[in-house]
N, C-alpha and C positions, 0 to 999 in steps of 0.2 A: 810741292808744293811751295812756291815760293812765298817769301812773308817778307814785307817791307818794313817791317819793323828796325830800329837800329838796333834791339840786341839779339836781332834773331837772323840769320843768316841763309840758313836752309832748312827744312823742315817736310820729312815724309809721314803722312797721317792716311791710314788706308780704312775704309768701313767694309767688312766683310760678313758674308753670312754663312751659318753653321746647320746644317741639318740634324735637328734631335729628334726623336719619336717621331720623324715624317713632317716635323714644324722648321719654320725659319727662324732662327735666333742671331740678330745682329749683335756685332762688335766691331769696337775702336784699334786699332792697333799704329801703333806710334814709334816711329825709329828715327834716332837723333843722327843724321848720318855725315852733318856739319855741325861745327860747334856752336851752341846758344853761348852768346855772350855773358848774360845774367839771367838766370833761370827764377830768381826772386823780382824780377821786372814785374809790373802789374801787367803790362801789357802785352806779356808774353802769354798768362791764363788766359787773359782775354780773347786774345788773337786765337787762340787754340779752343776756344769754346764757340767762338764764331766759326770756325771752320769746321768743327764738328754739325754745326747745327745748318751748315750748306751742304754738308753730305748728304743727312737725313734728308732734307728735302730735295736733291736731286735723286736720290733713291727710292721716294716716294713712301718712306718710313714714317706710319703717321700714328702707332699705337702699340703701347708696352714700352715707351719710350722713359726710361730711367730718370728720377727727380732731378733737377736741376742741382739743388745740393749734393746727390750723390755722385755728380758727373764733377762737381767742382773739386771735390773730394777727392776723388781718382786721380784728376786732373795735376792736383797740387801734390799728391802723392808723387808723381811721376817727375813732377819738377823737384822737390826734396832728393829724390834718389837720381837725378839726372845723370851725374857725374858717374855713378855705379852702372847704370843702365849703357852710359854711351861707352863706358870701357868694355863693358860684354859684349859689343854690337848686337845687342838683341831686342828685340821689339818688345813694348810696353802695352798688355793689351786688356782690355776690360769687355765686360758685357756693355750693350748701350740700348737695347731694346730686346724684349722678351713677349711671346702672346699670350694671350689668356686661354689657357685650356680649357677644351668642352669637358663638361660634367655627367657621365653617362647616369641614366636612369634608373631607378630602385628597380629593382626584380618584387614579381608580383611574390606571394606567401600566402599559404593555407594555414590557419592557426584553428585546432581543437580548441574549442569553447568547454566542451565536457569532458571529462577524464574517462578516455573508454577503453583503458589498459588495466590489467590486473594490478592489485595493490598487493605488496608483500604480507603474509599474514603476520601474527603475532611471535615474538621469542618466546619459545617455550623453556629452554634454558639458555641461561646467559653463559654457562660456559662451554657448551658446545655448540651453540649458535644455532640449534635445532629449532628449526620454525614451526608453527602449529598453520597448516595449510586449512584448518577448519571453518576460521575466522573470516575466509574470503566470501565475499558474496557481490551481488551485483544491485542490492539495494539503493547504491550511491548513483547508480546512472538512471536511476528514474528521472522522467523530464515532464514540464507539465506545459500545455500549449501557448504558444508566443514566446518561450525561452529560446533565446540565441544559441545555436548549436556550432556552426561554424561560419569563422571570418575571412571571406578572401579579400587580400590587399591588391589593388590592378597594382600593376607596373606604373612606373613615370616616364614621360619621355626624355626626360635630360634636361640639359641647358646648354645652347651654343655658346663654344667659343668665338675669339678673335683672333687674326693673325698679326703681323707687324704692319703688316700693308691696310690692316683694317677692313678686311674681308672675314665672312663669317666662317667658322669651322663646326661642320655639321657634329650635334651630339649623337653619341648611341642612345636608342631607347633600353629600356630594361625588357630582360625578358618577363611575358607575362605568364602567371600561374593560370591554367586551364580550368575551370567552372568543374568542381569535380561531379559526377552524375550523384542522383539524390531523387528519392521518390516523391513525385509531386503529389500524389496522395495525402500524403501525410507529412510534407515540409515544404514550405513557402522558402522564396528567394527574394531579397530586396536590397535596392541599391543604398548605399549613407554617402550622399555626395562628399559630405563634411569630413570623413574620414576618407574618402576614396575608396571603399569598399563594399563588396557584396556579401550580406547576412543570410545563412541559411537560418531558419526558425523553425519551431517545431509546431506544427499542425494541428498534432493532436497532443494527449496526455498518453507515454507509454516509455518505454525503454528503447533508447538509441542503439543502432547497429552500423557496422560497416563491412561491406563484404565487397570483392575485386568484382564481382558480376553486377552487382545491384547498386554499389555505391551505400551512400547512407541511407538508412530508411528508420523510421520508427514502429515498434509493434508493441500493441498492449500488454502482449503476451514477453514471458521470459525465454528467450530460446538457448538451448545447450544440446551439445552433440553428447555428452554425457557428463555427469558430475563425478570428477575424481580430484587429484593433487596438482590440477592446471586451473582449476576452477574452485574449488571449495566448497564449502554451503553458502546456497542461495535461499535468503529466508526475509521475506517481503513483509517489512513493519506493517501491521494494523493493517491485514491482508482482508479483514472481515468489512474494511472499508474502500477499498480498492479491489475492484473488479481487475484482476489477471490474471493471467495462466502462465506457470511452468511448463515449456515444452521439452521433451528430452528423448531426442531421437538415438535411438542403440540399437543394440544388435541383439537378433534372437538367439544367438548362440547361449547354449544352457551354461559354457565356459566363461561367458562374458557377462560383466556388470554394468548396466547403464549408468545406477549409482553407485558407487563404489561402498563397501563397508563402513559404518561409521559417519557417513553423511547425511547433512540434512537437508529437508525443502519446505521452504512453508511458503504456503501462495492460497489464495481463493479455489484456485483450479489447476490441477496438477495432471499432466498426461506425461507415462513414462514408456516408449517403446521396448522393452525390454526388461532387464531383469533388477533387483533392488538387493544388495550385498548385506551381508549378515549387521545386526546392531546399525541399519540404518534408521533414521526417523524422517516419516512423510507426513505433515500435516496439512490441511485445508479442508476447504468444503467438500469440493467434488476431486474425487480421485481416481484416475483411471490406469492401472499396470497391467499392462498385454502379455507379460512372463510371468518368473517366478518371483515371490518375495520369500527371502533365505529366513536362517534360525536367529531369532531375536530380534529380528526389525520389528520397528512398531507403526503401525499405518493407523491414523485417526484422522475422521473427517465426518462428512454427513450424509454424502451418499458417494459409495466405494463400489468399484469395478477390478477383479485380480483375476488373473489366469491359472494360478498356483499358487498355494501358499505352505511352506514349510517348515513347521515349529516356530512361526512369528506370532506377533499379537496385534490382534484387528480389533477396533471400536471405532462403532460408527452409526447411523440410523438405519438408513437402509445400505445393506450391505449385499452382493451379490458376485460368489466365488466360484470357479468350476470346481478345483478340487484342493482340497485341505489335508494335511498330511502331519504325520508324526509331531504329536504331543503342539498341534497350535492350538491357538485359543482366539475364539470370536466372539466378540461381543457386541448387540446391537439391539435393535427394536423389529426391525424386519429382515428376516436373514434367507436367502435363498441360495443353495449349496447343491451342487451336481452330485458330486460324491466326497464323502469325508472318513477318513480313517485315522485310528486312534487320536482324537483330538476333542475338543470341549468346546460345544458351541451353547451360547445362552442369550435369550431373545424374548420379546414378547411373543413373537410368531417366528416358527422356525420350520423351511422348507429344505426337507432331504429329497430332492427330486429322483433321483437314480438308486444311490445306494449307502448305508452307514454301515462300516465295520467298525466295530467294537470301539465306538464313539459313546460320549456322555452328552445327552443334549437336554437342558432345562429350558422353558418358555415360562411366561407369566399366563399366555391364553392359549394359543393354540401348538400342536406340532404334526407335521404331515413328514411321513417316512413310506418313501414307494418300498423300498425293501433293505431287510437289514441280514447280514450275515458275518460269519467269521467263526473263529476258534471260541472268543473270548464274548460274552454277553455285551449288548449295549445298552444304557439305561435312557430312559425316556422320563422325564418330570417335569411335573406344571407344580411351580413353586415360585410366585410372584415376588416373595421376599428377598429370594437368592438372586431377581436379575437386577442390574445394575441402574436399569433406565427406571424400572419400576420401582425400585428404593429414591432415585432422585425425582421422581414425580410426586412420589406418596411425602417426601421431606418439603417439598414444595408446598402439597396440598395442608400436611402438617401446619406448618409455617401460614398459611391461609387461613386455617381455622382459627390458629394463637392469634394472630392480628384483627380477626372479625370479631373474637371472643373481646378482644381490648378495646376493640372501636366501642364496643356495645356497652362494655361495663362504664367505660369512661360517660359514654353518652346518657347511660342510665343515672349514674352520680351527679350529672350535670343536672339532669331533668328532675331528680330529685331535691337539688337546692334550689333549681326556680320554682318548684312546686311550695316550697315552705317559704320562700322568699313572696310569693304572690298571697299566701293565706296569710301573711303577718301584715300586709301591706292594704289587703284590701277584705279580708273577711269583716271585719268590725264594720267597715262601711255597709257591707252588703247585710249585715244582721240590722244593723240601723234603720235601713229602708225598710226590711221586711218588720221592723217594729212598728215604722209610719202608717204601713198598710196596717199592720192589726188595730192599732186604736184609732184610727180614721175611719176604719169600715167595721171597726166592733166586730172583728173574725180573729179566728187563730189559725193561719198558716200551716196545713200539714206540710210532709214533705215532698208528697209528689207534687202540691202545689209551688212547695218553692224550687224544686228542679224545673219544673214547668217554666215559672220567672226565670230561672237562670239560663234555660234553653233560649228565650227570645233575647236576653241579653246577649247571650253568646254571637248571635248573627248582629248586633249591635241596635238593635228595634225597641230603643227605651220608649220610642211614641207609640207603639203597639201595647207596651205594657201601662202606659199611663192610660190608653184608651178602653183596653179591655178592663180595666180595674176601675175607670174612669175616677182615675184619681190623679192629679196634678201633681208632678213634680217637680221641686223647685231647683233653681241654679244648680246650688251645691252640692245637692245630692245626685243632680245630671251628671257633673263633671265627675264627680264619684264612681257613678256607673259606668260613665263612658272611660275611665280608668282600667275601672276592672274588665269591662268589655275586651279591650286591648291585650291586656295583661292573661288574661284567659286564653284567647284566640292563640297568643304566642305558645302557651303552655299545652293547648291541644296539640300545635304544630309539633311542638318537643316531643311531645306521645308519640305520635304517627312515627316521627325517624325513630325513635328508643325501638316499635315494634316493628318497623323495617329493618335496622340492624340485628334485633333478635332474630328473624327469620332468616335472614342471612347466614346468621352463625349457625341456625340449626341446618340450613340449607348444605353449606361446606362441611359441618361435620356429619351430614349423611354421606354426603361424597367420598369424604375418610372412611366410615365404617364399610362402604361397599367396596372400596380398594382392599380393604384388610379382609374381605373375605370373597373376593375375587377368583382365588384358586377354585372354588369351589363350582365355578361356571367353565375351567378349563376343559378342552378336548382334546384326546390323541387321537390320529387316525393312521392307521398302519394298512397300504393299500396292497400289497404283494404276500399272496396266502403261501408262497414258497420262503418268505422270511424266517431268518433263524431266531436264535435266542434272543427275547428283548426281556428287560424288566420293567416295567411299569410302575411309575411311583406320583403319589399325588401329595406333597410336601412329605409327611412321615406316614403315610400310610403305602405301602406297596404290595404288588404281587409279582411272585417270583418268576422265574423264566418260564416263559413257555412255548409250545409249539404250534403255530400259527398254521392252520390247515383252511382257513377262509379268511375272506377281509374283514374287517373290525373295526369298531368306535370304541373308543376306551372315556369314560364319565367317572367324574367322582359325585357320589351321592351325599349331600352334605348331610341329611336327616338320620340316614343310617351310616355313616362314617365310612362308605365302603366304596371300593373301585369296581365298576361295572362294566365288562365288556357289552355292546349293544350290538349285536349280531343286525338288528334292522334298525333303520334311521327311525321308524313311527314307533320304537319303543320309549325314544326320549320324551319326558314326561315336563322337564324344566325349561320352559318357553324362553325365559331370561337366561339360557345357558349362552345364547347368541347375542346379548344383547350388545356385548363389546367387540364384538369379531369384528375382523378388518373386510370388507367386500372381495378381497382375494382369497381369504381363509373360507368365507360362506362359499363361494365358488369351490374351492378345493371340497370343501363337505357335500355339496349340491353334484359334485361331478362321481365323488364317490358312489353315495346313493343312490 
């Protein structure tokens, strides 16, 4: 390009494009192929700048052009270094225009708002770092209806760029995260436009799970394959207030424990398909164990059903077990066992449906034993005080007696104070009224007459007294009598309360006395005439082992203080013998007889 400026003879100025990342970038290259007379002449700088602008117009470059002061700085640098650049015969090049790059959209993302991962257990030994996995549990994953569970952030479209020719550069959108599978019966999905998110929320209160086949789902029950060192204990706090179930799906293999030794489960309902290891603890309202409960394990609940118990301790209200073996202990109120060997059973009512071998059975009311066998005799005892549930009920009743007696004494004392206050305030006015009557009528009132007048006053009928006696009562006396009537009415109401509390105390005390004598109404029923040796006991009264050759009922005759085997049901003379027996026990007796 030829320049007419006096200080410029000839100047080469080129604009060229360079492709980077598939986009055009513009550069200016200047080569002094002839001599510039004076690089410091302002006209030289101005001419170069004007030439650059012309080149940009000719090329159609309209976007991303460097700022004017930046271009001026670059040209000035060229002119300052002109002699060196001329001597080296090289181009002086600097960028003149750059595109605005597009911005890729953000990828979608899934965030679990509820921690579903197992937490590490407590450090048991700081030196060795040994972890106690027994402290692991599922109680932290309990979620409530409406609680957010999973946030799915949607991908964004990105921002388009602009090339140097002012053409759009299309942006690449972010990768969308697929909405995960979820159970639409227990989980709902809603959009949150402000955060560009979809939110999965709990539709019910329960425990959150994630499975590859079902995705996210909520179950009111705790689900586990087995309870071991990969899970730890599962204890639902305040399980009596939370209707939940722990379901353990395990193996029926005798060598496999669904609940490993030493672990604990606590929930309102527990269902274990499989076995429970030694020293494990299971606690709940309803417990179902299909397999074996091993030695020293402890099962505590209201309703309990177990396949087999070997040396374990079972405590419940209604207990049903197929087999009880090897020094196991079963305590409850209503206990039904098919076979029992070398174990201790105690309850209000106990039923051995098939066979008892060398065992000890203690009951408060009723024992049914189909057959007894074994080289060592079994012992059947009616002894209510030895039954934990009876003792507990008796303690409750004793507390009720004491509480009722205390209420009665307190109210009686308060009544006596009320009575004393009533006499002090009103008796003198009443006596004065009697004196007025006697003076005006010239009579002497008998005690019977005074009581009759007082009876009329009790019902607030001062007018009746005045009419019957033909005696006008003055205003002052009438006011005194009205106050007397109100006080007397309140006093009689208080007396009625005292009498009611006294009767309540007597009733509760009679119940306690009945409980203390309840052993006298116990029944022992032995059904099979081929039964072996059995020792029959009623508290401290015992019969030695006998060989049964017929079906027998045993009863304790309180009056003679003897145990009586009854060959015929009709010989039982104590009708109240059956007053405390359950319908189940009565059905067993009726079927037997």
